[in-house]
N, C-alpha and C positions, 0 to 999 in steps of 0.2 A: 541128662544123658541124651545123646543123639541116636536116633534109629538109622541104620544104614540102608541105602538103596543103591544097588549097582545096576547100571544099564550096559548091555553089550549088543553087538551086532549093528545092523543098519536101521536108522530111524529116518523116516521120510513121510511125505504126504499120504502114502499108501497105508501106513500103520499109525497115523497120527491119532486116530480115535483110541487105539489101544494104549498109546503113550499117555493120552489125556486121562484115561481110566486109571492107569497105574498111579499117576500123580494125584488124582482126586482121592484115591485110597490112602495115600500117605498124608494128605492134608487133613483128612477126616478126624483122626484121633487128637489133633491139636498139639502135636509134639514136634520139637526141632528134629531135623534129620540131615544126614550127610549123603550127598549125591555123588557117587563115584561114576565118572564118565570115561574112565580110561579104556574101557573095552568097546566104545562106540567106534565102529569102523567107517560108517558113512552117516552124514547128517545133512539134511537139506534145510532150507529156510523155515519150513513148517515145523520141523522138530525143534529147531533153535528157538522159534517163537514160543513154543510150548514151554521150553525150559525157562525162558525169560518171564513168561506169564506165571509159571509156577512160583518163581522167586518173588514176584511182585505180590501175588495173592497171599503167599505165606507171610511176607512182611506186613501186609495189611491186617493179617490176623494175629500179629505179634509174634510170629515164629521166625526162626532162622533156618535157612537152607544153605549148608556149606558144601561147596564143591571140593571134593577130596582129590580129584584129578580131572583134567580136561584133555580129551584126546586130540591128536592133531586134526582129525576130521572136523571136530566141533570148532577148534580154533580157526581152521581154514574158512569155514562158513561164516563165523563171526567176523573174521578179518575182511571177507568179501563184502560184508554189510557195514563195515566200519563200526562194529560193536565190540567194546572192550569188556570182557567178562572178568569179574572179580571172584575170589574164592568164597565170599560170604555176602549174603543179603542181610544187612542189618535190620533190626526191627525198625519199621517206619521208613525204610528205604527200598529201592527197587533192585539192588544187587547188580546193576549193570556197570 
């Protein structure tokens, strides 16, 4: 069973440390989780990098992080960087 994690608001370099702490807390128990990003209103490259890093780290630990929704703000940042997001990071993959 997946644990849910929902992010809302604006995520950027100014609160990247907070986002990192949230993600670290979800990785610690060693369980798969679903990341709902539908409420993210703004996302800069630092926040997107943390999301990608989270998925890579989870996959390296044998965990799945499934994106249940990707907001337009996150898609816009990903598109600007030519990064294609998938809904699932498979075990052993990076989820990009």
